[in-house]
C-alpha positions as CSV (number, residue, x, y, z in Angstrom):
1,M,-46.0,-42.5,-9.4
2,E,-44.2,-44.0,-6.4
3,H,-44.2,-47.0,-4.4
4,F,-42.5,-48.4,-1.5
5,A,-39.7,-50.8,-1.3
6,E,-39.1,-52.6,2.1
7,I,-35.5,-52.6,3.1
8,Q,-34.3,-55.1,5.8
9,M,-31.8,-53.6,8.3
10,P,-29.4,-55.9,10.2
11,R,-29.8,-55.5,14.0
12,A,-27.2,-53.0,15.3
13,A,-24.5,-54.4,17.7
14,S,-23.9,-52.6,20.7
15,A,-21.3,-50.0,20.2
16,P,-20.3,-46.2,21.1
17,I,-22.8,-44.1,19.1
18,D,-20.9,-41.5,17.1
19,R,-22.3,-38.1,17.3
20,I,-22.1,-35.1,14.7
21,D,-22.9,-31.4,14.8
22,A,-26.6,-31.0,13.6
23,L,-29.4,-28.7,13.5
24,V,-32.8,-29.2,15.2
25,V,-36.0,-27.3,14.6
26,E,-36.7,-25.4,18.0
27,S,-39.9,-23.8,17.1
28,L,-41.8,-22.8,14.0
29,V,-42.5,-19.1,13.2
30,R,-46.1,-18.3,13.6
31,A,-47.3,-16.1,10.6
32,G,-49.8,-15.9,7.8
33,S,-49.9,-18.1,4.7
34,P,-47.9,-21.1,6.4
35,E,-48.4,-23.3,3.2
36,V,-47.0,-20.7,1.1
37,R,-44.0,-19.8,3.6
38,S,-43.2,-23.5,3.6
39,A,-43.2,-24.2,-0.1
40,L,-40.8,-21.3,-0.4
41,A,-38.6,-22.4,2.3
42,E,-38.3,-25.7,0.6
43,R,-37.7,-24.5,-2.8
44,R,-34.9,-22.2,-1.2
45,L,-33.3,-25.4,0.6
46,V,-33.3,-27.5,-2.8
47,R,-31.6,-24.5,-4.6
48,T,-29.0,-24.1,-1.9
49,V,-28.1,-27.7,-1.9
50,A,-28.0,-27.9,-5.6
51,E,-25.3,-25.3,-5.5
52,W,-22.9,-27.4,-3.3
53,A,-20.2,-29.4,-4.5
54,P,-20.7,-32.9,-5.5
55,G,-20.4,-35.3,-2.5
56,T,-21.8,-33.0,0.1
57,G,-25.4,-32.9,1.2
58,I,-27.9,-33.0,4.1
59,D,-29.8,-35.7,5.8
60,V,-33.3,-34.5,7.1
61,V,-35.3,-36.3,9.5
62,L,-38.9,-35.8,10.6
63,R,-39.3,-37.8,13.8
64,A,-42.7,-38.3,15.6
65,A,-42.5,-38.5,19.3
66,A,-43.3,-41.7,21.0
67,R,-46.2,-39.7,22.8
68,G,-47.7,-36.3,22.6
69,G,-48.2,-36.0,18.9
70,R,-45.2,-33.8,18.3
71,V,-43.0,-34.0,15.0
72,H,-39.4,-33.1,15.7
73,A,-37.1,-32.0,12.8
74,E,-33.2,-32.7,12.6
75,I,-31.0,-31.8,9.9
76,R,-27.3,-33.3,9.5
77,P,-24.6,-32.8,7.0
78,L,-24.3,-35.6,4.5
79,G,-21.0,-36.9,3.0
80,E,-18.2,-34.5,3.1
81,V,-19.2,-31.5,5.2
82,H,-19.9,-28.4,3.0
83,P,-18.3,-25.3,4.5
84,G,-21.0,-22.9,6.2
85,W,-23.8,-25.8,5.9
86,R,-25.4,-24.6,9.0
87,R,-25.6,-21.0,7.8
88,D,-26.9,-21.9,4.3
89,V,-29.6,-24.3,5.9
90,A,-30.6,-21.4,8.3
91,G,-30.8,-19.0,5.6
92,A,-33.1,-21.2,3.4
93,L,-35.4,-21.8,6.5
94,E,-35.6,-18.2,7.7
95,G,-38.9,-17.0,8.6
96,L,-40.3,-20.4,8.8
97,A,-38.2,-22.1,11.7
98,T,-35.9,-21.4,14.6
99,L,-33.2,-23.6,14.4
100,E,-30.8,-24.8,17.3
101,R,-27.3,-26.5,17.0
102,R,-26.9,-29.7,18.8
103,R,-24.8,-32.9,18.7
104,L,-26.8,-35.9,17.6
105,P,-26.2,-39.4,16.6
106,V,-24.8,-40.1,13.2
107,G,-27.7,-41.1,10.8
108,G,-30.5,-40.7,13.5
109,G,-30.3,-44.2,14.7
110,G,-30.5,-47.8,13.2
111,P,-34.0,-49.1,12.6
112,R,-34.4,-52.8,11.7
113,Q,-36.9,-51.9,8.7
114,L,-37.2,-49.3,6.2
115,A,-39.5,-48.6,3.5
116,E,-37.7,-46.5,0.5
117,L,-40.0,-44.3,-1.6
118,E,-39.2,-45.0,-5.1
119,R,-40.5,-43.8,-8.5
120,D,-42.3,-46.5,-10.1
121,P,-41.8,-46.5,-14.0
122,A,-44.4,-48.7,-14.6
123,R,-47.0,-46.3,-13.3
124,A,-45.1,-43.2,-14.5
125,R,-45.2,-44.5,-18.4
126,R,-48.4,-44.8,-20.3
127,R,-49.2,-48.4,-20.9
128,T,-48.5,-49.7,-24.5
129,E,-51.5,-51.9,-24.3
130,D,-54.0,-49.1,-23.7
131,V,-56.3,-48.8,-26.6
132,I,-56.8,-45.2,-28.0
133,P,-60.2,-44.6,-29.7
134,L,-59.9,-44.2,-33.5
135,R,-61.5,-40.8,-33.1
136,E,-58.7,-39.6,-30.6
137,T,-55.1,-38.9,-31.7
138,Q,-52.1,-38.5,-29.6
139,P,-51.2,-34.7,-29.7
140,L,-47.8,-33.9,-31.2
141,G,-45.5,-33.4,-28.4
142,A,-47.3,-35.6,-25.9
143,A,-44.9,-37.5,-23.6
144,D,-44.7,-41.4,-22.9
145,V,-43.5,-40.2,-19.4
146,V,-46.0,-38.6,-16.9
147,W,-43.8,-35.9,-14.9
148,P,-45.3,-35.2,-11.5
149,T,-46.6,-31.8,-10.7
150,A,-45.6,-29.6,-7.6
151,S,-47.9,-29.9,-4.7
152,R,-47.8,-27.6,-1.7
153,D,-49.8,-30.0,0.6
154,A,-47.4,-32.9,0.4
155,S,-45.5,-31.8,3.6
156,L,-48.8,-31.0,5.6
157,E,-50.0,-34.6,4.7
158,L,-46.6,-36.1,5.7
159,I,-46.9,-34.4,9.2
160,S,-50.4,-35.6,9.7
161,V,-49.1,-39.2,8.8
162,L,-46.4,-39.0,11.4
163,R,-48.5,-37.5,14.1
164,S,-50.8,-40.6,13.7
165,A,-47.9,-43.0,14.0
166,P,-46.1,-42.3,17.2
167,G,-42.1,-43.2,16.9
168,S,-42.2,-43.3,13.2
169,F,-40.0,-41.2,11.0
170,V,-39.2,-40.1,7.5
171,R,-35.7,-39.5,6.5
172,V,-34.7,-37.5,3.3
173,L,-31.2,-37.6,2.0
174,M,-30.7,-34.6,-0.4
175,A,-27.3,-34.0,-2.5
176,P,-26.2,-31.9,-5.5
177,P,-25.8,-33.9,-8.7
178,S,-22.5,-34.2,-10.6
179,D,-22.2,-32.7,-14.2
180,F,-22.7,-36.1,-15.5
181,E,-25.9,-36.9,-13.6
182,R,-27.3,-33.5,-14.5
183,R,-26.7,-34.1,-18.2
184,M,-28.3,-37.5,-17.7
185,L,-31.5,-35.8,-16.2
186,I,-31.7,-33.2,-19.0
187,E,-31.4,-35.9,-21.7
188,E,-34.1,-38.0,-20.2
189,M,-36.6,-35.1,-19.6
190,S,-35.8,-33.7,-23.1
191,A,-36.7,-37.0,-24.7
192,T,-40.1,-37.4,-22.7
193,W,-41.3,-33.9,-22.1
194,D,-44.8,-32.9,-22.8
195,R,-44.4,-29.6,-24.6
196,L,-48.0,-29.3,-24.7
197,S,-48.9,-29.7,-21.0
198,H,-45.6,-27.9,-19.8
199,P,-44.2,-25.6,-22.3
200,D,-41.5,-24.0,-20.0
201,F,-38.9,-26.8,-19.6
202,D,-36.3,-24.7,-18.0
203,T,-38.7,-23.5,-15.2
204,Y,-39.9,-27.0,-14.4
205,L,-36.2,-28.5,-14.4
206,G,-35.4,-25.8,-11.7
207,S,-32.6,-26.9,-9.6
208,P,-32.3,-30.6,-9.8
209,V,-30.9,-32.5,-6.7
210,L,-30.3,-36.2,-5.7
211,A,-32.7,-37.5,-3.4
212,R,-33.9,-40.7,-1.5
213,T,-36.8,-40.9,0.9
214,L,-36.6,-43.5,3.7
């Protein structure tokens, strides 16, 4: 349901590098059920950012080292700095990672080429030309849009991909939606929701945030 859109970046000119207070993952907490703990931490982080004021957010970068196979994680404030953002992020990731405060370049550097992960409407919607056998009927409440289901394995797969490509990185920008954007999302989901497959609309909606993956 997603595809990559290539973004050509201009070559950066030589200039002083601006730095900002950020958080880096110093180490991971070793304990049982890492997949479950990771999923719960991600959920807490999304819920935390969703409660911030519009115009704030975080910039999460997962970066593969040029050698050694290690993946580094960096978290920077995005837009207007939310008061106490470091405390909120640390609370969301408690029990999963040990964080350290550092001064890092704004934006995490300027690559010359990016690929943005986008939702592909052409694949998300059922094709109108698909032929439905006469003996089959479309169930009442079945949606034209296929909404994705949650997965606990996506993050682990992403780490594996990064480790196989030294020097690569993935950048996730996350911010709370405005009231207008939240209403737009609810209206879109209400119009396309599959009540048979997912009867609990509110649980699926959860805490929506704005997100871009680069």
